[in-house]
C-alpha positions in Angstrom: 54.1 24.1 4.6 57.9 24.1 4.5 58.1 25.3 8.1 55.8 22.4 9.2 57.8 19.8 7.3 61.0 21.0 8.8 59.8 20.2 12.3 61.1 17.1 14.0 57.8 15.2 13.6 58.6 14.7 10.0 61.6 13.2 8.3 62.9 13.5 4.8 62.7 10.2 2.8 64.2 11.6 -0.4 64.2 15.0 -2.0 60.7 16.6 -1.9 59.3 13.6 0.0 58.6 13.7 3.7 57.1 11.1 6.1 56.0 11.2 9.7 58.4 10.0 12.4 55.9 7.9 14.3 52.6 6.3 13.4 50.8 7.9 16.3 51.5 11.3 14.8 49.9 10.3 11.5 46.9 8.8 13.4 46.4 12.0 15.4 46.7 14.2 12.4 44.4 12.0 10.3 41.7 12.0 13.1 42.0 15.8 13.4 41.5 16.2 9.7 38.5 13.8 9.7 37.0 15.6 12.7 37.1 18.8 10.7 35.4 17.1 7.8 32.6 15.7 10.1 32.1 19.3 11.4 31.7 20.4 7.8 29.0 17.8 7.2 30.7 14.6 6.2 28.6 11.8 7.9 30.6 9.9 10.5 29.0 6.7 9.2 30.9 7.1 5.9 34.2 7.3 7.8 33.3 4.3 10.0 32.4 2.3 6.9 35.9 2.9 5.6 37.7 2.2 8.9 36.3 -1.2 9.5 33.3 -3.6 9.5 30.1 -3.0 11.4 31.5 0.2 12.7 34.3 -1.7 14.5 37.8 -0.5 13.3 40.2 -2.8 11.5 43.4 -3.5 13.5 45.5 -1.4 11.2 43.2 1.6 11.6 42.5 1.2 15.3 44.8 4.1 16.3 43.1 6.5 13.9 39.7 5.5 15.3 40.9 5.9 18.9 41.6 9.6 18.3 38.2 10.4 16.7 36.4 10.8 20.1 38.6 13.8 20.7 37.9 15.4 17.4 34.2 14.4 17.0 33.0 15.2 20.5 29.2 15.1 19.7 29.6 11.4 18.7 32.3 10.4 21.1 30.2 8.1 23.2 29.3 6.0 20.1 32.9 5.9 19.0 34.1 4.9 22.4 31.6 2.1 22.6 32.9 0.6 19.3 36.4 0.1 20.7 37.0 1.2 24.2 40.2 -0.6 24.6 41.6 1.1 21.5 40.6 4.5 22.8 42.3 3.8 26.1 45.4 2.3 24.5 45.9 4.4 21.3 44.0 7.6 21.9 44.2 10.2 24.6 41.6 9.3 27.3 42.9 12.1 29.5 41.7 14.7 27.0 38.1 13.4 27.2 35.6 15.4 29.3 34.5 13.7 32.5 31.2 12.4 31.1 33.0 10.7 28.3 35.6 9.3 30.7 32.6 7.7 32.5 31.3 6.4 29.2 34.8 4.9 28.5 34.9 3.1 31.9 31.4 1.7 31.3 32.4 0.5 27.8 35.5 -1.1 29.2 33.5 -2.9 31.8 31.1 -4.1 29.1 34.0 -5.2 26.9 35.5 -7.1 29.9 32.2 -8.8 30.6 32.0 -9.9 26.9 35.5 -11.2 26.7 
């Protein structure tokens, strides 16, 4: 743990207290942790209920939601459809497999038609 905290992605706030350097790092790490919990059996619906309303992420948790398709690949299409602009803006669309990139483009087109 000390080796991880000594990396440049964390900074010391005060003795024995560290924080992340950039919010994106925290969102990525949080989504990775949640992805592992889903793989262990935690229902994705419970996570979505905490992230926003009607499975749409709240603005302050949009980045965390945007990383989830990477770490919950079996439900990535559903996650992408909830906030395709967020996935494109705050996540890593390049890391998605080709079929999910296609899903992202379709969801973006649907979003553009709605708005």
